[in-house]
C-alpha positions in Angstrom: -78.6 22.0 -194.1 -79.0 25.8 -193.5 -75.6 26.9 -194.8 -76.1 29.2 -198.4 -73.7 28.4 -201.0 -72.7 31.9 -203.1 -70.7 29.9 -205.4 -73.3 27.7 -206.5 -76.0 29.9 -205.9 -76.0 33.1 -208.4 -78.7 34.6 -209.8 -80.5 33.2 -213.5 -79.6 36.3 -214.9 -75.5 35.9 -214.9 -75.7 33.0 -217.0 -77.9 34.3 -219.4 -76.0 37.4 -219.8 -73.0 34.8 -220.6 -75.2 32.6 -223.1 -76.5 35.4 -225.3 -72.9 37.2 -225.3 -71.9 34.0 -226.8 -74.8 33.4 -228.9 -74.5 36.8 -230.5 -70.6 36.0 -231.2 -70.5 35.1 -235.1 -67.5 34.0 -237.9 -68.2 37.8 -239.5 -68.3 39.7 -236.0 -65.1 38.8 -234.8 -63.3 39.4 -238.1 -64.7 42.6 -238.2 -63.2 42.8 -234.4 -59.8 41.5 -235.5 -59.5 43.8 -238.3 -60.7 47.0 -236.0 -57.7 45.9 -233.4 -55.2 45.8 -235.9 -56.1 49.0 -237.6 -56.5 51.3 -234.9 -53.5 50.3 -233.3 -51.7 52.0 -236.7 -53.8 54.9 -236.4 -53.6 55.3 -233.0 -50.1 55.6 -233.1 -50.4 58.0 -236.4 -53.0 59.9 -234.3 -56.1 59.4 -235.9 -59.4 58.2 -234.8 -60.1 54.4 -234.0 -62.6 52.6 -236.5 -65.5 51.2 -234.9 -67.4 48.2 -235.2 -70.4 50.2 -236.9 -68.0 51.5 -239.0 -66.5 48.5 -240.1 -69.6 46.5 -240.6 -70.7 49.5 -242.8 -67.4 49.2 -245.3 -67.4 45.4 -245.1 -71.0 44.8 -245.4 -70.9 43.9 -249.1 -68.1 41.8 -249.0 -68.4 37.8 -248.5 -67.2 36.0 -245.7 -65.3 33.9 -247.3 -63.6 37.1 -248.7 -62.7 38.3 -245.5 -60.7 35.4 -244.7 -58.9 36.2 -247.9 -58.0 39.8 -246.9 -57.4 38.7 -243.8 -54.7 35.9 -244.7 -53.1 38.5 -247.0 -52.6 41.3 -244.9 -51.2 39.1 -242.6 -48.3 38.2 -244.6 -48.0 41.7 -246.1 -45.6 44.6 -244.5 -47.8 46.6 -243.6 -51.5 45.5 -242.3 -53.2 49.1 -242.5 -52.5 49.5 -246.3 -52.5 45.9 -247.7 -56.0 46.3 -245.7 -57.0 49.6 -247.5 -55.4 49.0 -250.8 -57.8 45.7 -251.2 -60.8 47.2 -250.0 -59.8 49.7 -253.2 -57.3 49.3 -255.2 -59.0 51.4 -258.0 -58.4 54.3 -256.0 -54.7 53.2 -256.0 -54.2 52.8 -259.9 -52.0 54.4 -261.9 -54.3 55.5 -264.4 -56.5 56.7 -261.6 -53.5 58.8 -260.5 -54.9 62.5 -262.2 -58.9 62.1 -260.3 -57.8 62.0 -256.9 -54.6 64.3 -256.8 -54.0 67.9 -257.7 -52.8 67.7 -261.1 -55.0 68.3 -263.8 -54.9 66.4 -266.9 -53.7 68.0 -270.2 -55.4 67.2 -273.8 
């Protein structure tokens, strides 16, 4: 009767932290974390700074969650995950008709 079982008697705060963390996880957050991990591997290899979850949230804030699933599936099937991801976020930036807007060439009139 005088024994205390350390494994059974834990502080209630230990249980609350786990339940709060699980409650805050969402589908969207998991997708954002997945994109960050995949992109940051390539960025680290190229010597670029990592993308934070806050930055990823800002980039994806106007995109519905169902479209994020589409982006994930297309990028997973692509040869270069990072390149396909950035193209899907802003394809107009990479189209040929806008070639002169982003380069150093000047348009002849």
